[in-house]
C-alpha positions, 0 to 999 in steps of 0.5 A: 316062028316070027320070022319064018318065011312059011309062018302064015302057011304053018299057022293056017295048017295049025288052025285047020287041023286043030281048031287052035288060033295061034297069035304071033306076039311082038318082041315087046309083049314077049318081054312083058310076059317073060317079066311077069314070070320072072317076078312070080319066081324072083320077087323076093330076090330083087332081080334088077336084070331080065334075060330070056333066050327064045328060039329066034330072039333074046330079050334083055330088060331092066327091073326097076322095083316091080316094074319092067324098064328099058328093053331090047329084043335081039335076034339071037335065039337058039334057032339062029345059032 
């Protein structure tokens, strides 16, 4: 949705028809939220790398202890292949 040419029109239609305001988050925030989910599932396994592939991007990040380290967002989502 982040890169769709008509995302403004789609967001307006969703708001009008459902009353729900959808927020498009930046890739950095997406990585942070993915990290939180990973930590809920893997905190006992000592995860050191996060990889999450969505529709428009892939997030790759280091996990150092319980903190999110270096991260990158790549334009390699399932909707782009």
